[in-house]
Every structure is written in structure tokens, then in C-alpha cells.
DSSP file (Angstrom, degrees, kcal/mol; ACC not computed):
  #  RESIDUE AA STRUCTURE BP1 BP2  ACC     N-H-->O    O-->H-N    N-H-->O    O-->H-N    TCO  KAPPA ALPHA  PHI   PSI    X-CA   Y-CA   Z-CA
    1    1 A M              0   0    0      0, 0.0     2,-0.0     0, 0.0     0, 0.0   0.000 360.0 360.0 360.0 134.2  -28.3   -1.8   21.8
    2    2 A G        -     0   0    0      1,-0.1     2,-0.3     2,-0.0     0, 0.0  -0.258 360.0-142.0 -80.7 167.9  -24.9   -0.7   20.6
    3    3 A T    >   -     0   0    0     -2,-0.0     3,-1.6     1,-0.0     4,-0.2  -0.775  31.9-101.9-123.2 172.4  -22.4   -2.5   18.4
    4    4 A I  T 3  S+     0   0    0     -2,-0.3     3,-0.2     1,-0.3     4,-0.2   0.637 120.8  56.6 -67.1 -13.5  -18.7   -2.8   18.4
    5    5 A F  T 3> S+     0   0    0      1,-0.2     4,-2.5     2,-0.1    -1,-0.3   0.335  71.7 106.7-100.6   5.1  -18.7   -0.3   15.5
    6    6 A D  H <> S+     0   0    0     -3,-1.6     4,-2.4     1,-0.2     5,-0.2   0.863  76.9  54.2 -54.4 -41.2  -20.6    2.6   17.3
    7    7 A D  H  > S+     0   0    0     -3,-0.2     4,-1.9    -4,-0.2    -1,-0.2   0.928 113.4  40.0 -62.5 -45.9  -17.5    4.7   17.7
    8    8 A V  H  > S+     0   0    0     -3,-0.2     4,-1.8     2,-0.2    -1,-0.2   0.824 114.0  53.9 -76.6 -29.6  -16.6    4.7   14.1
    9    9 A L  H  X S+     0   0    0     -4,-2.5     4,-1.6     2,-0.2    -2,-0.2   0.883 109.2  49.0 -68.6 -36.8  -20.2    5.0   12.9
   10   10 A A  H  X S+     0   0    0     -4,-2.4     4,-1.7    -5,-0.3    -2,-0.2   0.910 110.1  51.0 -66.4 -40.5  -20.6    8.1   15.1
   11   11 A A  H  X S+     0   0    0     -4,-1.9     4,-2.5     1,-0.2    -2,-0.2   0.863 106.5  56.5 -61.7 -36.3  -17.4    9.5   13.6
   12   12 A N  H  X S+     0   0    0     -4,-1.8     4,-2.8     2,-0.2    -1,-0.2   0.877 102.5  53.8 -64.7 -37.4  -18.8    8.8   10.2
   13   13 A V  H  X S+     0   0    0     -4,-1.6     4,-1.1     2,-0.2    -1,-0.2   0.930 110.5  47.1 -62.6 -43.5  -21.8   10.9   10.9
   14   14 A T  H >X S+     0   0    0     -4,-1.7     3,-0.6     1,-0.2     4,-0.5   0.930 112.8  49.7 -60.5 -46.6  -19.6   13.8   11.9
   15   15 A Y  H >< S+     0   0    0     -4,-2.5     3,-1.3     1,-0.2    -2,-0.2   0.901 106.4  55.6 -57.8 -44.8  -17.5   13.3    8.7
   16   16 A S  H >< S+     0   0    0     -4,-2.8     3,-0.9     1,-0.3    -1,-0.2   0.764  94.0  69.0 -64.5 -25.1  -20.5   13.2    6.5
   17   17 A A  H << S+     0   0    0     -4,-1.1    -1,-0.3    -3,-0.6    -2,-0.2   0.786 115.3  25.6 -66.6 -25.1  -21.7   16.6    7.8
   18   18 A S  T << S+     0   0    0     -3,-1.3    -1,-0.2    -4,-0.5    -2,-0.2   0.133  86.6 145.5-121.5  21.2  -18.7   18.3    6.0
   19   19 A Y    <   +     0   0    0     -3,-0.9    -3,-0.1    -4,-0.1     3,-0.0  -0.395  11.1 162.7 -65.8 127.8  -18.1   15.7    3.2
   20   20 A Q        +     0   0    0     -2,-0.2     3,-0.4     1,-0.1    -1,-0.1   0.160  46.5  91.1-133.4  18.9  -17.0   17.4    0.0
   21   21 A L    >   +     0   0    0      1,-0.2     3,-1.8     2,-0.1    -1,-0.1   0.463  53.7  97.5 -97.5  -0.1  -15.5   14.7   -2.1
   22   22 A A  T 3  S+     0   0    0      1,-0.3    -1,-0.2    -3,-0.0    -2,-0.1   0.799  82.0  55.2 -59.6 -29.0  -18.6   13.7   -4.1
   23   23 A G  T 3  S+     0   0    0     -3,-0.4    -1,-0.3     2,-0.0    -2,-0.1   0.503  80.3 116.0 -84.5  -3.7  -17.5   15.9   -7.0
   24   24 A L    <   -     0   0    0     -3,-1.8    29,-0.1     1,-0.1     2,-0.1  -0.379  69.9-116.4 -66.4 141.9  -14.1   14.3   -7.5
   25   25 A A        -     0   0    0      1,-0.1     4,-0.2    -2,-0.1    -1,-0.1  -0.382  20.4-121.0 -69.6 156.3  -13.5   12.5  -10.8
   26   26 A A  S    S+     0   0    0      2,-0.1    -1,-0.1    -2,-0.1    27,-0.1   0.796  87.9  84.8 -70.9 -27.4  -12.8    8.8  -10.5
   27   27 A G  S    S-     0   0    0      1,-0.1     2,-0.7    52,-0.1    54,-0.2  -0.048  92.5 -97.7 -70.3 174.5   -9.4    9.2  -12.2
   28   28 A A    >   -     0   0    0     52,-2.5     3,-2.2    48,-0.2    26,-0.2  -0.864  27.0-155.5 -96.1 110.6   -6.1   10.1  -10.5
   29   29 A A  T 3  S+     0   0    0     24,-2.9    25,-0.2    -2,-0.7    -1,-0.1   0.803  96.8  41.0 -59.5 -31.3   -5.5   13.8  -11.0
   30   30 A K  T 3  S-     0   0    0     24,-2.3    -1,-0.3    23,-0.2    25,-0.1   0.233 110.3-121.8-100.4  13.3   -1.7   13.4  -10.7
   31   31 A N    <   +     0   0    0     -3,-2.2    52,-2.1     1,-0.2    53,-1.2   0.826  68.7 135.7  54.1  36.1   -1.7   10.2  -12.8
   32   32 A L  E     -ab  55  84A   0     22,-0.8    24,-2.4    50,-0.2     2,-0.4  -0.913  42.0-167.8-123.6 139.2   -0.2    8.5   -9.8
   33   33 A A  E     -ab  56  85A   0     51,-2.0    53,-2.7    -2,-0.4     2,-0.5  -0.976  11.2-162.9-118.8 141.0   -0.7    5.2   -8.0
   34   34 A V  E     -ab  57  86A   0     22,-2.9    24,-3.2    -2,-0.4     2,-0.6  -0.976   4.9-167.2-128.0 119.1    1.0    4.5   -4.6
   35   35 A L  E     +ab  58  87A   0     51,-3.2    53,-3.6    -2,-0.5     2,-0.3  -0.921  26.2 155.2-101.0 125.0    1.4    1.1   -3.1
   36   36 A T  E     -ab  59  88A   0     22,-2.6    24,-1.6    -2,-0.6    27,-0.3  -0.888  43.4 -80.8-141.3 173.5    2.4    1.2    0.5
   37   37 A C  E     -a   60   0A   0     51,-0.8    24,-0.2    -2,-0.3     5,-0.1  -0.269  35.2-119.1 -72.2 160.3    2.2   -0.8    3.6
   38   38 A M        +     0   0    0     22,-0.7    23,-0.1    21,-0.1    -1,-0.1   0.491  68.7 133.9 -77.6  -2.7   -0.9   -1.0    5.8
   39   39 A D    >   -     0   0    0     21,-0.2     3,-1.7     1,-0.2    -2,-0.0  -0.260  58.5-137.5 -53.6 128.1    1.2    0.5    8.7
   40   40 A S  T 3  S+     0   0    0      1,-0.3    -1,-0.2     3,-0.1    -2,-0.0   0.618  96.9  71.3 -68.3 -14.5   -0.9    3.3   10.3
   41   41 A R  T 3  S+     0   0    0      2,-0.0     2,-0.6     1,-0.0    -1,-0.3   0.538  83.2  85.8 -78.7  -4.7    2.1    5.5   10.6
   42   42 A I    <   -     0   0    0     -3,-1.7    -6,-0.0    -5,-0.1    48,-0.0  -0.873  53.0-177.5-101.3 121.8    2.1    6.0    6.9
   43   43 A D     >  -     0   0    0     -2,-0.6     4,-2.7     1,-0.2     5,-0.3  -0.855   8.9-168.5-113.9  91.0   -0.2    8.8    5.5
   44   44 A P  H  > S+     0   0    0      0, 0.0     4,-0.8     0, 0.0     6,-0.2   0.825  81.1  46.8 -56.5 -39.7    0.3    8.4    1.7
   45   45 A L  H >4>S+     0   0    0      1,-0.2     5,-3.1     2,-0.2     3,-0.7   0.958 116.4  42.7 -69.2 -48.9   -1.4   11.6    0.7
   46   46 A R  H >45S+     0   0    0      1,-0.2     3,-1.1     3,-0.2    -1,-0.2   0.881 108.5  58.6 -65.8 -37.8    0.4   13.8    3.2
   47   47 A M  H 3<5S+     0   0    0     -4,-2.7    -1,-0.2     1,-0.3    -2,-0.2   0.740 115.4  36.9 -66.4 -19.4    3.8   12.3    2.8
   48   48 A L  T <<5S-     0   0    0     -4,-0.8    -1,-0.3    -3,-0.7    -2,-0.2   0.315 113.3-111.8-113.4   7.0    3.7   13.2   -0.9
   49   49 A G  T < 5 +     0   0    0     -3,-1.1    -3,-0.2    -4,-0.4     2,-0.2   0.852  69.5 145.3  67.8  33.6    1.9   16.6   -0.6
   50   50 A L      < -     0   0    0     -5,-3.1    -1,-0.2    -6,-0.2    -2,-0.1  -0.580  40.2-143.4-104.5 165.8   -1.2   15.2   -2.3
   51   51 A Q    >   -     0   0    0     -2,-0.2     3,-2.3     1,-0.1     4,-0.4  -0.803  43.9 -73.5-118.2 162.2   -4.9   15.8   -2.0
   52   52 A P  T 3  S+     0   0    0      0, 0.0    -1,-0.1     0, 0.0     0, 0.0  -0.341 123.1  28.6 -53.6 134.5   -7.8   13.4   -2.2
   53   53 A G  T 3  S+     0   0    0      2,-0.4   -24,-2.9   -29,-0.1   -23,-0.2   0.218  94.5  96.6  95.9 -13.8   -8.3   12.6   -5.9
   54   54 A D  S <  S+     0   0    0     -3,-2.3   -24,-2.3   -26,-0.2   -22,-0.8   0.823  90.4  12.3 -76.5 -30.8   -4.7   13.0   -6.8
   55   55 A A  E     -a   32   0A   0     -4,-0.4     2,-0.6   -26,-0.1    -2,-0.4  -0.953  68.7-115.4-146.2 158.2   -3.6    9.4   -6.6
   56   56 A K  E     -a   33   0A   0    -24,-2.4   -22,-2.9    -2,-0.3     2,-0.5  -0.887  35.8-151.5 -94.2 123.4   -4.9    5.8   -6.3
   57   57 A I  E     -a   34   0A   0     -2,-0.6     2,-0.4   -24,-0.2   -22,-0.2  -0.857  15.0-177.5-105.8 128.1   -3.7    4.4   -3.0
   58   58 A L  E     -a   35   0A   0    -24,-3.2   -22,-2.6    -2,-0.5     2,-0.4  -0.966   6.8-174.2-121.9 139.7   -3.1    0.6   -2.6
   59   59 A R  E     +a   36   0A   0     -2,-0.4     2,-0.3   -24,-0.2   -22,-0.2  -0.993  14.6 144.7-138.4 141.7   -2.1   -0.9    0.7
   60   60 A N  E >   -a   37   0A   0    -24,-1.6     3,-1.7    -2,-0.4   -22,-0.7  -0.962  58.9 -64.9-158.9 172.1   -1.1   -4.3    2.0
   61   61 A A  G >  S+     0   0    0     -2,-0.3     3,-0.5     1,-0.3   -24,-0.1  -0.470 122.0   1.0 -63.8 117.7    1.3   -5.8    4.5
   62   62 A G  G 3  S-     0   0    0     -2,-0.4    -1,-0.3     1,-0.2   -25,-0.2   0.438 106.8 -96.3  85.9  -0.5    4.8   -5.0    3.4
   63   63 A A  G <   +     0   0    0     -3,-1.7     2,-0.3   -27,-0.3    -1,-0.2   0.917  69.9 170.5  55.2  45.2    3.8   -3.0    0.3
   64   64 A R    <   -     0   0    0     -3,-0.5     2,-1.0   -28,-0.1    -1,-0.2  -0.661  40.7-119.3 -93.1 145.2    4.4   -6.1   -1.8
   65   65 A V        +     0   0    0     -2,-0.3     2,-0.2     4,-0.1    -1,-0.0  -0.725  45.9 170.4 -82.8 105.6    3.4   -6.5   -5.4
   66   66 A T     >  -     0   0    0     -2,-1.0     4,-2.3     1,-0.0     5,-0.2  -0.537  51.6 -95.2-106.4 174.6    0.9   -9.3   -5.4
   67   67 A D  H  > S+     0   0    0      1,-0.2     4,-2.4     2,-0.2     5,-0.2   0.886 127.2  53.4 -58.5 -37.8   -1.4  -10.5   -8.2
   68   68 A D  H  > S+     0   0    0      2,-0.2     4,-2.3     1,-0.2    -1,-0.2   0.874 106.4  51.3 -67.4 -36.2   -4.1   -8.4   -6.8
   69   69 A V  H  > S+     0   0    0      2,-0.2     4,-2.5     1,-0.2    -1,-0.2   0.922 110.5  49.4 -63.8 -44.2   -1.9   -5.3   -6.9
   70   70 A L  H  X S+     0   0    0     -4,-2.3     4,-2.0     2,-0.2    -2,-0.2   0.916 110.1  50.8 -62.0 -42.2   -1.1   -6.0  -10.6
   71   71 A R  H  X S+     0   0    0     -4,-2.4     4,-1.8     1,-0.2    -1,-0.2   0.922 111.8  47.8 -57.7 -45.4   -4.8   -6.4  -11.4
   72   72 A T  H  X S+     0   0    0     -4,-2.3     4,-2.8     1,-0.2    -2,-0.2   0.867 108.5  53.8 -66.8 -37.1   -5.5   -3.1   -9.7
   73   73 A L  H  X S+     0   0    0     -4,-2.5     4,-2.6     2,-0.2    -1,-0.2   0.869 105.4  54.1 -65.5 -35.9   -2.7   -1.4  -11.5
   74   74 A V  H  X S+     0   0    0     -4,-2.0     4,-2.5     2,-0.2     5,-0.4   0.946 112.1  44.6 -60.5 -47.3   -4.0   -2.5  -14.9
   75   75 A L  H  X>S+     0   0    0     -4,-1.8     4,-2.6     1,-0.2     5,-0.7   0.936 114.9  48.1 -62.2 -46.4   -7.4   -1.0  -14.0
   76   76 A A  H  X5S+     0   0    0     -4,-2.8     6,-2.4     3,-0.2     4,-0.9   0.867 114.2  47.6 -61.7 -36.7   -5.8    2.2  -12.7
   77   77 A S  H  X5S+     0   0    0     -4,-2.6     4,-0.5     4,-0.2    -2,-0.2   0.960 122.6  28.8 -70.2 -53.0   -3.6    2.5  -15.8
   78   78 A F  H  <5S+     0   0    0     -4,-2.5    -2,-0.2    -5,-0.2    -3,-0.2   0.776 134.0  27.9 -84.7 -26.2   -6.2    1.9  -18.5
   79   79 A L  H  <5S+     0   0    0     -4,-2.6    -3,-0.2    -5,-0.4    -2,-0.1   0.644 126.0  37.0-110.2 -17.6   -9.3    3.2  -16.8
   80   80 A L  H  <<S-     0   0    0     -4,-0.9   -52,-2.5    -5,-0.7   -49,-0.2   0.271 103.5-108.6-125.5  10.9   -8.2    5.9  -14.3
   81   81 A G     <  +     0   0    0     -4,-0.5     2,-0.4     1,-0.2    -4,-0.2   0.604  58.4 156.4  80.8  13.1   -5.3    7.6  -16.0
   82   82 A V        +     0   0    0     -6,-2.4    -1,-0.2     1,-0.1   -50,-0.2  -0.593   8.6 158.7 -77.0 129.1   -2.4    6.3  -13.9
   83   83 A D        +     0   0    0    -52,-2.1    64,-2.5    -2,-0.4     2,-0.3   0.271  63.2  46.1-130.4   7.2    1.0    6.4  -15.8
   84   84 A R  E     -bc  32 147A   0    -53,-1.2   -51,-2.0    62,-0.3     2,-0.4  -0.990  62.2-167.4-148.3 145.2    3.4    6.3  -12.8
   85   85 A A  E     -bc  33 148A   0     62,-3.1    64,-2.1    -2,-0.3     2,-0.5  -0.993   7.1-157.4-137.2 137.5    3.5    4.1   -9.8
   86   86 A M  E     -bc  34 149A   0    -53,-2.7   -51,-3.2    -2,-0.4     2,-0.6  -0.947   4.5-157.9-112.1 131.6    5.4    4.3   -6.5
   87   87 A I  E     -bc  35 150A   0     62,-2.7    64,-2.8    -2,-0.5     2,-0.7  -0.953  18.2-168.1-106.0 116.8    6.0    1.3   -4.4
   88   88 A V  E     +bc  36 151A   0    -53,-3.6   -51,-0.8    -2,-0.6    64,-0.2  -0.879  11.4 174.7-118.8 102.4    6.7    2.6   -0.9
   89   89 A A  E     - c   0 152A   0     62,-2.6    64,-2.7    -2,-0.7     2,-0.3  -0.304  19.9-141.7 -85.6-179.9    8.1    0.3    1.7
   90   90 A H  E >   - c   0 153A   0     62,-0.3     3,-0.7    -2,-0.1    64,-0.2  -0.982  16.3 -95.8-146.5 159.0    9.2    1.6    5.1
   91   91 A T  T 3  S+     0   0    0     62,-2.5    62,-0.0    -2,-0.3     5,-0.0  -0.322 105.0  24.4 -67.1 155.8   11.8    1.2    7.8
   92   92 A S  T 3  S+     0   0    0      1,-0.2     2,-0.5     2,-0.1    -1,-0.2   0.782  81.3 162.3  60.1  31.5   11.1   -1.1   10.8
   93   93 A C    X>  -     0   0    0     -3,-0.7     3,-1.6     1,-0.1     4,-1.2  -0.691  38.9-144.5 -82.6 128.6    8.5   -3.1    8.8
   94   94 A R  H 3> S+     0   0    0     -2,-0.5     4,-2.4     1,-0.3    -1,-0.1   0.811 100.6  61.7 -63.2 -28.6    7.8   -6.5   10.4
   95   95 A M  H 34 S+     0   0    0      1,-0.2    28,-2.6     2,-0.2    -1,-0.3   0.694 110.9  40.5 -70.2 -16.5    7.4   -8.0    6.9
   96   96 A A  H <4 S+     0   0    0     -3,-1.6    -2,-0.2    26,-0.2    -1,-0.2   0.572 120.4  41.7-104.4 -14.4   11.1   -7.1    6.3
   97   97 A T  H  < S+     0   0    0     -4,-1.2     2,-0.3    -3,-0.1    -2,-0.2   0.732 108.5  58.7-105.0 -27.3   12.5   -8.0    9.8
   98   98 A D  S  < S-     0   0    0     -4,-2.4    25,-0.4    -5,-0.2     2,-0.1  -0.716  76.8-129.5-100.7 153.1   10.7  -11.2   10.5
   99   99 A G     >  -     0   0    0     -2,-0.3     4,-2.0    23,-0.1     5,-0.2  -0.454  34.3 -97.4 -90.1 172.4   10.8  -14.4    8.4
  100  100 A E  H  > S+     0   0    0      1,-0.2     4,-2.6     2,-0.2     5,-0.2   0.927 125.0  49.3 -55.6 -47.9    7.8  -16.4    7.3
  101  101 A E  H  > S+     0   0    0      1,-0.2     4,-2.8     2,-0.2    -1,-0.2   0.873 107.6  55.3 -63.0 -36.3    8.1  -18.8   10.2
  102  102 A D  H  > S+     0   0    0      2,-0.2     4,-2.5     1,-0.2    -1,-0.2   0.917 109.8  46.0 -60.3 -42.7    8.4  -16.0   12.7
  103  103 A V  H  X S+     0   0    0     -4,-2.0     4,-2.2     2,-0.2    -2,-0.2   0.938 113.4  48.5 -67.5 -47.2    5.1  -14.5   11.4
  104  104 A H  H  X S+     0   0    0     -4,-2.6     4,-2.1     1,-0.2    -2,-0.2   0.921 113.3  48.4 -57.8 -44.1    3.3  -17.8   11.5
  105  105 A D  H  X S+     0   0    0     -4,-2.8     4,-2.9     1,-0.2    -1,-0.2   0.908 109.0  52.7 -62.8 -42.7    4.6  -18.5   15.0
  106  106 A A  H  X S+     0   0    0     -4,-2.5     4,-1.3     1,-0.2    -1,-0.2   0.879 108.9  50.2 -62.8 -37.2    3.5  -15.0   16.2
  107  107 A I  H  <>S+     0   0    0     -4,-2.2     5,-2.8     2,-0.2     3,-0.2   0.929 111.8  47.5 -66.3 -44.4    0.0  -15.6   14.9
  108  108 A R  H ><5S+     0   0    0     -4,-2.1     3,-1.8     1,-0.2    -2,-0.2   0.922 110.7  51.8 -60.6 -44.4   -0.2  -19.0   16.7
  109  109 A E  H 3<5S+     0   0    0     -4,-2.9    -1,-0.2     1,-0.3    -2,-0.2   0.770 104.8  57.2 -65.3 -24.3    1.1  -17.5   19.9
  110  110 A A  T 3<5S-     0   0    0     -4,-1.3    -1,-0.3    -3,-0.2    -2,-0.2   0.365 129.7 -96.8 -86.5   5.6   -1.6  -14.8   19.7
  111  111 A G  T < 5S+     0   0    0     -3,-1.8    -3,-0.2     1,-0.2    -2,-0.2   0.565  81.2 136.6  93.8   8.8   -4.2  -17.5   19.6
  112  112 A G      < -     0   0    0     -5,-2.8    -1,-0.2    -6,-0.2     3,-0.1  -0.251  55.7 -93.7 -84.0 174.4   -4.6  -17.6   15.8
  113  113 A P        -     0   0    0      0, 0.0     2,-0.6     0, 0.0    -1,-0.2  -0.181  52.7 -75.8 -78.5 175.9   -4.9  -20.7   13.6
  114  114 A D        +     0   0    0      1,-0.1     3,-0.2    -6,-0.1    -9,-0.1  -0.664  50.5 176.9 -72.2 115.4   -2.1  -22.5   11.8
  115  115 A T    >   +     0   0    0     -2,-0.6     3,-2.8   -11,-0.2    -1,-0.1   0.176  39.0 119.3-108.9  16.0   -1.4  -20.1    8.8
  116  116 A R  T 3  S+     0   0    0      1,-0.3    -1,-0.2   -12,-0.1   -12,-0.1   0.665  70.4  63.3 -61.8 -15.2    1.5  -22.0    7.2
  117  117 A S  T 3  S+     0   0    0     -3,-0.2    -1,-0.3     2,-0.1    -2,-0.1   0.530  91.0  80.1 -83.0  -5.6   -0.5  -22.4    4.0
  118  118 A I  S <  S-     0   0    0     -3,-2.8     2,-0.6     2,-0.0    -3,-0.1  -0.896  75.8-142.1-105.1 122.5   -0.6  -18.6    3.6
  119  119 A P        -     0   0    0      0, 0.0    -3,-0.1     0, 0.0    -2,-0.1  -0.733  13.3-172.0 -81.0 119.9    2.5  -16.9    2.1
  120  120 A F        -     0   0    0     -2,-0.6    -2,-0.0   -25,-0.0   -25,-0.0   0.496  33.7-130.0 -89.6  -3.6    3.0  -13.5    4.0
  121  121 A L        +     0   0    0      1,-0.1   -26,-0.0   -25,-0.0   -22,-0.0   0.858  40.2 174.8  60.2  40.3    5.8  -12.5    1.6
  122  122 A T        -     0   0    0    -26,-0.0     2,-0.4   -58,-0.0   -26,-0.2  -0.303  14.0-151.4 -68.3 163.7    8.3  -11.5    4.2
  123  123 A T        -     0   0    0    -28,-2.6     3,-0.2   -25,-0.4   -25,-0.0  -1.000  24.5-156.4-142.9 139.1   11.7  -10.6    3.1
  124  124 A G  S    S+     0   0    0     -2,-0.4     2,-0.4     1,-0.3    -1,-0.1   0.718  97.0  39.6 -82.3 -22.6   15.2  -10.7    4.5
  125  125 A D     >  -     0   0    0      1,-0.1     4,-2.4     2,-0.0    -1,-0.3  -0.859  68.4-170.4-132.5  97.7   16.4   -7.9    2.3
  126  126 A Q  H  > S+     0   0    0     -2,-0.4     4,-2.5    -3,-0.2     5,-0.2   0.878  85.6  48.9 -58.9 -43.8   13.8   -5.2    1.9
  127  127 A E  H  > S+     0   0    0      2,-0.2     4,-2.5     1,-0.2    -1,-0.2   0.903 111.1  49.7 -68.1 -39.3   15.7   -3.3   -0.9
  128  128 A D  H  > S+     0   0    0      2,-0.2     4,-2.3     1,-0.2    -1,-0.2   0.927 112.7  47.5 -61.1 -43.7   16.2   -6.4   -2.9
  129  129 A S  H  X S+     0   0    0     -4,-2.4     4,-2.6     2,-0.2    -2,-0.2   0.892 110.5  52.7 -62.8 -39.7   12.6   -7.3   -2.6
  130  130 A L  H  X S+     0   0    0     -4,-2.5     4,-2.6    -5,-0.2    -2,-0.2   0.926 109.5  48.4 -61.8 -44.9   11.6   -3.8   -3.6
  131  131 A R  H  X S+     0   0    0     -4,-2.5     4,-2.4     1,-0.2    -2,-0.2   0.908 111.8  49.9 -61.0 -41.7   13.8   -4.0   -6.7
  132  132 A A  H  X S+     0   0    0     -4,-2.3     4,-2.1     2,-0.2    -2,-0.2   0.895 110.9  49.1 -63.8 -40.7   12.2   -7.3   -7.5
  133  133 A D  H  X S+     0   0    0     -4,-2.6     4,-2.1     2,-0.2    -2,-0.2   0.909 109.9  51.3 -67.0 -41.0    8.7   -5.9   -7.1
  134  134 A V  H  X S+     0   0    0     -4,-2.6     4,-2.5     1,-0.2    -2,-0.2   0.929 111.4  47.9 -58.5 -44.8    9.5   -2.9   -9.3
  135  135 A Q  H  X S+     0   0    0     -4,-2.4     4,-2.2     1,-0.2    -1,-0.2   0.869 106.9  57.2 -65.6 -35.5   10.8   -5.3  -11.9
  136  136 A R  H  X S+     0   0    0     -4,-2.1     4,-0.5     2,-0.2    -1,-0.2   0.912 110.4  43.7 -61.5 -41.9    7.6   -7.4  -11.6
  137  137 A V  H >< S+     0   0    0     -4,-2.1     3,-1.0     1,-0.2    -2,-0.2   0.936 113.0  52.1 -68.5 -44.4    5.5   -4.3  -12.4
  138  138 A R  H 3< S+     0   0    0     -4,-2.5    -2,-0.2     1,-0.3    -1,-0.2   0.843 114.7  42.2 -59.8 -34.3    7.8   -3.2  -15.2
  139  139 A S  H 3< S+     0   0    0     -4,-2.2    -1,-0.3    -5,-0.2    -2,-0.2   0.465  80.4 120.1 -94.8  -0.7    7.6   -6.6  -16.9
  140  140 A W    X<  -     0   0    0     -3,-1.0     3,-1.5    -4,-0.5    -3,-0.0  -0.517  58.1-146.9 -67.5 120.5    3.9   -7.2  -16.4
  141  141 A P  T 3  S+     0   0    0      0, 0.0    -1,-0.2     0, 0.0    -4,-0.0   0.662  90.5  60.6 -68.1 -16.3    2.6   -7.6  -20.0
  142  142 A Y  T 3  S+     0   0    0      2,-0.0     2,-0.4     0, 0.0    -2,-0.1   0.479  87.1  86.4 -92.7  -1.7   -0.8   -6.1  -19.2
  143  143 A L    <   -     0   0    0     -3,-1.5   -69,-0.1    -6,-0.2     3,-0.0  -0.832  58.8-166.4 -99.7 136.0    0.6   -2.7  -18.2
  144  144 A G        -     0   0    0     -2,-0.4     2,-1.7     1,-0.1    -1,-0.2   0.611  64.6 -11.5 -87.7-117.4    1.2   -0.1  -20.8
  145  145 A N  S    S+     0   0    0    -68,-0.1     2,-0.6     2,-0.0    -1,-0.1  -0.477  82.1 144.3 -90.4  67.1    3.2    3.0  -20.2
  146  146 A V        -     0   0    0     -2,-1.7     2,-0.5    -9,-0.1   -62,-0.3  -0.928  37.4-152.4-107.4 118.1    3.5    3.0  -16.4
  147  147 A T  E     -c   84   0A   0    -64,-2.5   -62,-3.1    -2,-0.6     2,-0.4  -0.773  19.4-165.9 -87.1 130.2    6.8    4.3  -15.0
  148  148 A V  E     -c   85   0A   0     -2,-0.5     2,-0.3   -64,-0.2   -62,-0.2  -0.925  11.8-179.0-123.9 143.3    7.4    2.6  -11.6
  149  149 A G  E     -c   86   0A   0    -64,-2.1   -62,-2.7    -2,-0.4     2,-0.4  -0.980  19.4-135.3-136.8 150.8    9.9    3.4   -8.8
  150  150 A G  E     +cD  87 163A   0     13,-0.6    13,-2.7    -2,-0.3     2,-0.3  -0.879  27.1 175.3-108.6 140.8   10.7    1.8   -5.5
  151  151 A F  E     -cD  88 162A   0    -64,-2.8   -62,-2.6    -2,-0.4     2,-0.4  -0.951  24.1-143.9-140.8 154.8   11.1    3.9   -2.3
  152  152 A V  E     -cD  89 161A   0      9,-2.3     9,-1.7    -2,-0.3     2,-0.5  -0.994  16.5-146.2-122.3 126.1   11.7    3.4    1.4
  153  153 A L  E     -cD  90 160A   0    -64,-2.7   -62,-2.5    -2,-0.4     2,-0.8  -0.804  11.7-139.0 -89.5 125.4   10.0    5.7    3.9
  154  154 A D     >  -     0   0    0      5,-2.9     4,-3.2    -2,-0.5     5,-0.3  -0.764  10.1-158.3 -83.7 113.1   12.1    6.4    7.0
  155  155 A L  T  4 S+     0   0    0     -2,-0.8    -1,-0.1     1,-0.2   -65,-0.0   0.627  88.3  55.0 -73.1 -11.0    9.6    6.4    9.8
  156  156 A K  T  4 S+     0   0    0      3,-0.1    -1,-0.2     1,-0.1    -2,-0.0   0.853 124.8  19.8 -84.7 -37.1   11.8    8.4   12.1
  157  157 A S  T  4 S-     0   0    0     -3,-0.2    -2,-0.2     2,-0.2     3,-0.1   0.696  92.8-128.4-104.8 -22.9   12.3   11.3    9.6
  158  158 A G     <  +     0   0    0     -4,-3.2     2,-0.3     1,-0.3    -3,-0.1   0.489  63.9 134.9  83.8   2.7    9.4   11.0    7.2
  159  159 A L        -     0   0    0     -5,-0.3    -5,-2.9    -6,-0.0     2,-0.3  -0.632  46.3-142.5 -91.1 144.6   11.8   11.2    4.3
  160  160 A L  E     -D  153   0A   0     -2,-0.3     2,-0.4    -7,-0.2    -7,-0.2  -0.758  10.9-166.4 -96.5 146.8   11.7    8.9    1.3
  161  161 A H  E     -D  152   0A   0     -9,-1.7    -9,-2.3    -2,-0.3     2,-0.3  -0.999  21.6-124.5-131.2 139.7   14.7    7.5   -0.5
  162  162 A Q  E     -D  151   0A   0     -2,-0.4     2,-0.5   -11,-0.2   -11,-0.3  -0.587  15.5-140.8 -82.5 136.9   14.6    5.9   -3.9
  163  163 A V  E      D  150   0A   0    -13,-2.7   -13,-0.6    -2,-0.3    -1,-0.0  -0.846 360.0 360.0 -96.4 127.3   16.0    2.4   -4.3
  164  164 A S              0   0    0     -2,-0.5    -1,-0.1   -15,-0.1   -13,-0.0   0.502 360.0 360.0 -82.5 360.0   17.8    2.0   -7.6
């Protein structure tokens, strides 16, 4: 009897036949961490001309700097060689266009539970939030020499622009 995961498990068998990443070091070869949104239109390695093993990739809704992102950056910095981090938001992000109540309402309308106790970290001004997130990383006392920058990926052109 099949499962709901049969398609991806079959694809994994195909993937494993040519798997060549076992020899990669655990560290980030380009000393880079990239935090970006979970949006499927974003391919963090390709958009930066990177290969597997070059960077540590972190993803969440809205590319927001959360406590878990900070925890992960501490590990990446001290244990995996990361000394620079990019926070990459993107155009047309629902976390930047909808408010908290809009997201909670959309979940309810989709048949979901009442999620008002969960902060989704939506923002009315994406660039201001990006600047605040960059500052949060810069001021985090547990990070050493990590240079951080904030960027917005234009989903129509594929180009990044840095937010000052």
C-alpha cells in the first residue's frame, strides 16, 4: 500500500543514484550564511552563483530574524566558519503585504485553527523591517565577527538590491 510520500520517496531513490555530496565538509566554503524566505521561487544557491557546501541556508516565512535564526547563526559562526550573513527578503512577499490579522483570518478561512497566539512577524514596511533585522543580528552579543547585510530579491528580474 502506498503512502502520500511515494512520489518524493521515488524521486529520492533517483537522487541517491547520483548523490555526490557525502564528501563535502560541514563548514561553509564561502564563509556565508543566507537567510531567505520559504517562497519556492527563491533558489538561494543559484541566485548567488553558489554550489552545495558554499553557504549555510536558513529559511522561514518572510526571511525574519527570529530567536532560532540567531541561535543558528551562533552555531554557523563559531562552528562552521561563517563570517558574513545575508538576509534576503523578496518582492511580493505575503509577510510584507498582509498584516497579522489578515494572515490569521486567511488561515481561519482556509479551515485552520485560531492562530492569534502565534506572531507571524508580518511587516507593513519591508525595508524598515529588514534594517531592524540586520541591526538585531549586528547587536546580538553572542555573534563575533559576522558582517551582515540586508537585501531584497526582485522576483520579476531575479536581481538583488541592498538595503542600507
